[in-house]
N, C-alpha and C positions, 0 to 999 in steps of 0.2 A: 768470177777470178780466171783468168786465161792460163792456161799452164806451159801454154806453146813462149811466153816471154819471158819465164823463170831462166836463169843460169842452169849450165848442164854443170852438175857438181861431181860427175864420175868421168873418168876418162878410160874405162875400161874397152881395151879394142874388142873388135869382134872377132867369134873364132873362125879361121879358115873354111871357106866351104867344102873345099876337096880332101878336108882328111879325113879319113877310113876311120867306121865308128872304132870306139873302144873296146877290147874283148874283156868279158866280164872275168873275174880272178874266179880260178878252179878253188874250187868247194870242195874237197875230197877232205875228207878227214882219218888221219891216221891213229896209229893207239894212243902216242902222247899226249895227244892232246883229249883225250876221252880220260885217258887217267889224271888229268888235271880239274876233271870234276868232282872225282871221288874226295879230294880234301876237304869238303867244308859238309860232308853227308850228314858226320856225328852231329855238328852243330846245329844242321840243320833239323835234324829228327830231337834234338831236346829243345828247340825253340816251339818245334808241332806240337810235343806234349804238353809242354805250360801255355800255351797256346789253347788246348782241347779240355786241358783240366780246368783252367780257369772260366772259360764260355760253358764249361758242364756243371760249375758250380754256382755260377751267374743264374743259366737259365732254371735248375733247379729251382731255387730260390724265388724269382719271379715268375714261376709256373704255380708255386705255392701260397702265395700272395694275390695274384689272381682269382685261384680258387676260393681261398678266404674272403677273399671280396665280394665276390659272386654270392657267395651263403651268407653273409653280412656278420661274420665272425669277426 
């Protein structure tokens, strides 16, 4: 199939060639932005604790099962 014979669907204009490159935004952080991050620290701590305890419980049972299986019990 020849792609050159398909109709052109986009009418997007080409960007001007003489336009200067755009400046990147200023990435400096002030104290107000950093304070907003601390708002969810307590929730993140609780989720981490719950997942940690869950993983420890599953891991302990899995290790006990494998040891018993190897010993033939």
